[in-house]
N, C-alpha and C positions, 0 to 999 in steps of 0.2 A: 313853385315852395308852397310850404303851405306854411298856417298863421301856428303857431307852436296853439294847442290846445291846453286848459287846465280842467280841473274840474269843479268850478266855478259854472253856477247858468251862467250864457249867453249865448246868442244868435247866429255865430258860428264856429261847429265841430271840426275836425278834420282829419281823417282817420289815419292820414298818411305822418301825423307830427308826429312823433316818437312818446309825447307824455297824453296824447290823447285818452280820454276816458271812453271812447266809440270802441278803442281798440279791446279795449274787455268784453262789450256786446258783442264785437263781431266772433272773440274767441269763446264765447258762449254759445251764440248760432250757430259758427261754422262748423261746429264740430256732429261729428255720424249721428251721434245718441242724439241730440239733440235736437238733430234737425227729424228725427223718425220717433221719438217721441212727442214732440209739438201735430205734426200729422197723426197722431196714434190718437191723439188728443183729441183732433179734429172732431173725433165721431161723442162726442162726449166727453162728462168724468168717468175717468178710469179708475178702478183697483190697482194694486202693485203688480197686482200675482199676474192680469189683464193682460197689462204695459209689458209686463216681461216673456210673456207668451208671444203678445203683439211682435214686440221687439227679440224677433230670435235670435240667440247667439248672446244677446247682453249677461251678464252675470247680474247677481241682486249688489252688489257691492258697486259695480260700476252704473247700476237705475238709480242708487240711491245718491249715489253724488251728481247722477246728472240733474235729477229732478230738486237736489241741493239746492243745485246753482242757478238751472232756471228760476226757485222759487224768490231765492236770494234777488235773481234782474226783474221780480215783477211777470217775467210769466208765468208761470204755473200758482196757482193757487192750490193748498193742501187745504184739505175739511176733515177733523177727524168726529167722528159721530158717536155717541159713544153704545157702545151693546158689550157683548162679551161673546166672542172679542168682540176687538177695537174694530169699526171699521175707518178703516182710510180711503177719500177720494182725491184725487187730484184732477184736475180740472184748467182752459186753459184763463186767464185776466183776459183782459177788454184788448191787454198791449200784447197779450200772446196770442189772440185771433187775429189782431192786425201785422203780423209776421210769418204766419200761416201760411198765408196765400200766399205772398215770398219764396217761402220756403218750396211750401209745394211743386211751384212751377222750375226750383232745382231739380227738385225728386224725379219729376215729368222730363224732365229733359235730360238727367243719365238718365235714365230709362229705354229714352227714343234714342237716346246715340251712341248708347254704347260698343254698340257691333262696333261706330264709327272711332271708335281709340282704340291706339292702339293698345297690346297687353306690356303688360311689364315686362322685362328680360328675368 
C-alpha cells in the first residue's frame, strides 16, 4: 500500500496514492496527443500549423488545449515573435526533452507490437 502523497515537495511520491499530484502529470503525459506533440517537437521548435499538420486528425481546439496543458506543466515553452502576423513557436523545455525519450520508446513499442494486439470488437 502506498503512502499518501501531498502537494508539498518531499522525497517520496506515490502515483498510486489518490491525492498524489503525480496523477495530474501522468494524466497529461499519458494522453495520446501529448505524447505525439512531444515527439513532433523533438525535431525542434514548431509553429502551430506545422504541429497540426504533423499530428494528423487533431483539431485546432484540441491542439491548443494540449499545448496549454504541456506549457502549464513545464514541458513546453511558447515563444511569441513580434511580426505581422504574429509568429509563435512551441519548443520542448529541458523537462520536455527528458520525457521525450520514454514517450518515444512507448510510441515505437506500439508501432512494433500493433499486429500482436487483439483488435477491439
